[in-house]
Each structure stands twice: as structure tokens, then as C-alpha cells.
N, C-alpha and C positions, 0 to 999 in steps of 0.2 A: 336277379328278382329287375326289372321293369321301373322303368320311371311313375307311372304311373302307384305302379305296387305299395313305391316305397313312399308317394305321397298319400294314398289309404291305410300303412301301415303310418305314417305318420300322423293326422290325426284320427285314428283308431287312439295311439296310447295319449294324446293331449285329450279326445275325451271323458278316457277309463281316467285320468286325473285329475278332470275336470274340480273331478266332487270333493275333492281333498282339500282343492284350493281352497275353493271357493265356503268352504264352513272347517276354518281352519282349527275352532272350541273347544270341534264338540270331537274333536279328535280327543283329546284330555279327559273323555269323560264315556270313552268307544269300553264298551260292555255293561257298562251298568248295565242292569237288568229289571226285573218287579213283576213278580207274578199281578195279574188282578183276578181274583171269581171271583164269578155272580150264580153257583152254585146254589144260591139263599130268593134269588130275585128270579120273579116270572117274568118275561122275558116275551112271555103276551100282550103283558101290558105296557100301558105310554110310562105307566112310574118305572117301571121294571127298566125296559130299554134307556130309559131318562136318566136315572141309579149308575148302570152300566156306564156308560155314558160316561156322566159325570168318574167316576172312580177312575175310567182309562185318560181321561185327561190331568185328576190329580198320582196318578203314577206315574204323565210324564210330565209333572211340574215332580215329581221326588224325582227320577232318573235325573233329569236336569239340572240340577241342582248339583251348579260348584263352590265347593265348600272352600270358605276363607277371600274368596270375594265379592268383599262384596259396594263397587264397583259399576255404576250406571253402563259400560261399558260390559260387565259378567252381570248382570241384570238381565242385559237388551240381548244376548247372548243364551242366557240361559230361557228364557223367555221364547227364542226363537227354534234352542232345542225342547223346544218342551213341546212348541207346534208343529213340528219335523215329527217329536217320537209319534202325541196322539194323532197325527196323518199315516205313520203309519201303521197304528193298528184299529187304524177302524172297516178296512176287510177285514178287518178279526170279529170284532166287533154284528156286521154289520151278519155275517155272515152265522152270527150267533141267535142275530138276532131272525134272522131268514131263519133256519133248525130249530127257532125255538114253539114247542108243543108236539113235535114229529118222534119220531123212530130215530131219530141222528144225531139229537143233540148229540153235543162230544161231555167231556171230562168239563166243561164249571171253567175252565181258566183263558185269559190273558197272553199276550208275554205282552209289553210295551219294554222295550230300548232306545235306548239314547244313542243317537250317531253322531 
């Protein structure tokens, strides 16, 4: 292995672990998932689209609730977790909105997960 290959490998390893170092509180809640149903919504309407986004944001808060931690740090970590979870679910929301009223409509569920 050449010197430049070793440097690249070390940088890749550092980048691969940077996500877990930056958000250690999320690791405790990893695996918490919520399915958000929107089968009852008319996604072609403005109200339906807004309702779906609110449901996703509520689910993100639910999966990011840290049980037993009532500290300010815990609340801030939960809020940050919810923001990330909602942001990661938004591509699914946008896809559902794009498919609204077409033959390509899917099963009516979006997955929101704590990260």
C-alpha cells in the first residue's frame, strides 16, 4: 500500500465515523421508527399536503422523544433529532406529493426514523 493510499484510507475512515461522533445522542434512539399513513388525505390539495407534512413532523418528534431525560440538553437533543428525522423523511413526502392523483400512487405510508 502506498503512502497516498494509506492517507486516503485514513481520511475515508475518519469521514465514515464523523456522523456517529457528531450526533451521539441519536444512537440511543436509533431503531425507533414510525409509519405515517396518508391514505385518507387528498395530496393533490394544499390542505392535504400540509396535513401530511404536519403528520411527518409529529412522528419525528415522537420517535425522537428520549424517555426519562427531562434536562435542557435532552430537550435540545430531542429537537435536533426530530429535525433530522423529518428532513430525512421529506424526500418520501415530496415523492408522494408528486405522485398524487396519478396511477403511480403508492401504499400511502411514509417511514420516519430516529437517527
